N, C-alpha and C positions, 0 to 999 in steps of 0.2 A: 214340759213341752218346749221345744226350741222355737225361737222367734225368727221367722224368715221374711225378709223384706219383700222378696219376690211373690210371696203369697198375699201380701197386702196391696201390692201394685204390680199387676201382671203386664202392664204396658211399658214400664220404664226400662231402658237398656242398662241394667245394673252392671253388666260385665264391661261396659265401656266407661262408666262414670263413677262407680262406687270406689271406695278406697280400701283395698285389702291390706291386712297386716296381721301379724301374730304378736300377741302380748309377750313381752320380755319380763319374766318374774324378777329380774335383778333391777329393773328400772321402771316399774309400774307403780303408780300411786292410786289409792282409793280416795276419791273426792266425795265427801258427804255434804250435799248442798242444802242449807237452810232447813234442816230438820230441827225446828225450834219448838219449845214446849207449848207456845201459844197456838200452834197450828196442828197439833196432833189430833184434836177432836173439834169438830165444828158443832155449834149449838143448834139443835133442832127447834128451839123455842124462840130464837130472836127473829127479827124481820127477814133476814136473809134465809134462815132455815124454814120459815113459814112460806116464803115465796118460792123457794127452790128446794123442796124436801128431797127430790131425787138426787140433786147434787150433793147435799149433805150426807145422805145415806151412802152414796157411792164413795165419797171421800173417806168417811169414817171407816167403812168396811175395807177399802183398799189400803189405807194406812195401817190398820191393825192387822189385817190378814196377810198382806203381801209385802208392803214397803219396809216396815220395821223388821219383820222376821228375816227378810232377804239381806237387809243392811247388817243385821246382827250376824248372819252367816258369813258375809264378806269380811266384816270386822274380825271375826274369829280366825278366818283363814289368813288374812293379811298380818294380823298381830302374831299369830303362831309362827309365821315364817319370817318375821322381822321386816316386813314390807311397810312402806310409808302409808300413813293415813293423814288426810288433811280435811278439816271441816270449814264450812263457811256459815256466817250468820248475816241475815239481811234485816234492815230496819232503820228507823230514824235514830239519829244521835241524841236528839232532845225530845222531851215529852210533847212539844208542840209540832215538831216535824217540819218546821218552815224551811229547813235546809235542803229538803229533798226536791226533786224535779217537779215541774208543773203537772206532769201526768200523774205522778204519785200523790201530789197534793189534791188533785181531783178525786182520787180514790178515797183519800181521807175525808174530804168534804161530803162524799156520797155515803160514807159509813162503811165502805169496803175494808178499809184499813183504819186502825185506831192507834196512833203513835203513843197515846198516853198509856196503852197496855204493853205494846212491844217497842221499846226503845232500849238503847244500850244501858245495861244495868238493871233492867226490869226482869222479873222472873220469867215472863213469857218470852223474852228475847233469848234466853239460854238454850243450849242444846238439850233436847229431850233426854230425860234420865235413862231411858231404855238403851240409848246408844251414845252415852256421854263419852267425850274424849278422855284419854289418859293424859297425865301431866306433860308427857313429851310429844304429844300430837299437836300440830299447828292448827290454830283457829284464825281464820281470816274474816274480818268484818267488811261489809260492803253496803253501798247505797243503791246499786243498780242491779239489773238482771245478771249480767256477766260477772263472774267472780274475778275476772282479770282486769276489769276497768278501774283504773285509779286505785289498785291494791298492789301488794307486794307478792301476789301469788306466783306470777311468772318468774320473778327474781328468785323466790324460794325453791320452786320446782327445778330450775336450772342448777341451783347450788346443790340440790339433793341428787342431781344426776338423773332426773326423770325424763323418759322419752315417751311413755305411754300413760294415758289417763283414763281411769274407769270412773264414770260419772253416775252418781246416785242422788236421790233426794226429791225435792219439790221446787217448783211445779214443772212438769215435763215440757210444756210449751212456752214457758217463760224463762226461769233461771237455769233450768237444765239445758234447754236448747241454746240459750244465749251463751252459757258457759262452754258447752261442747263445741259450738261453732267457732268461738274465739280461740279455744285450745287448738282446734284443727288449723286455723289460720296462722297460729303461732308456730306450727310445725310439730305439734304433739300428735301421736297416734291416739285417737279418741274413741272410746267405746262407751255407750250408754247401756246400763243394766236395766233392761225393760221392766222387770218385775220388782225392782228396787226404786222405782220412780212412780209418781202419780201427778195428775192434774184433776180438773173438776169433772171431766167426762171421759169416757173411754174413747170416743171419737177424737177429741182433741189430743189425747194421749197418743193414739196411733198415728195421727197426722204429723205430730211433732217428731216422732220416731222416724217416720218415713222421710221427712225433710233432712234429717241427719244422715240416714242410711243411703240416700240416693247419691250423695256427693262427698260428705264431710267426714264420715267415719263408719263405725260399725255399731250394730245393736245386737245384744245377746241377752240370754237369761243368766241369772245368778249361777245356776248349776253348770251351765255350759262354759261360762268363763272361768269358774273354779277348775273344772275339768281341763280346760286349755292350759291354765297355769300349772296344774299338777303334771300334765303331760310334758310340757316344756322343762319343768324342773327335773323330772325323772330323766329326760333325755340329756340334760346338761350334766346331771350327777353321774350318769352312765358313761358319758364321754370323758369325764374327769377321773374315773376310776381305772 
């Protein structure tokens, strides 16, 4: 089923404020954001899981049944057609995490994040096995929500000749939204793949997607964006023949 912003917000004047564009198969990158081993399954038995079982249930189901399969489908298409794929990883550099921002240190102190589990070099920090990068795919490490802040991502994408960015991964209202917005501000056509992303609740997910779709870019399903890429590729090949 297609994702239509107008169905989620019937009052917003999308035709005046939204950003229309078509994906160019020759200059589109798939960005897989923070799909790290330590986040694929949340524990139903710890304090967080006991207090918010509905969040844990939603997360585990969404990651297993939608996000991972959709990213796998996108990876298959992009790799088959020689298109760029870039990954990001997020977390502390050190086991104590004292180098991260005050906001993130607060999450560590509350037990929301544990840098001793997910820091650079730890198994939980690595990209999940189900969608692991190939040796020639770029992996960008970051300390903040946006994959562009104080990283070489923009530099790399411009050298790759990228104009369009498809954003997938977690969390929709945090690193996905932060990355997508900065990409848009930097001049990239930015599309968020709705079913290849997740956050902690469906409401937060939908609200984040709407924030992007109202002004900064597009939101689409995995199948719709693959269909779009195929259509443009066939049209280009027909014109070249």
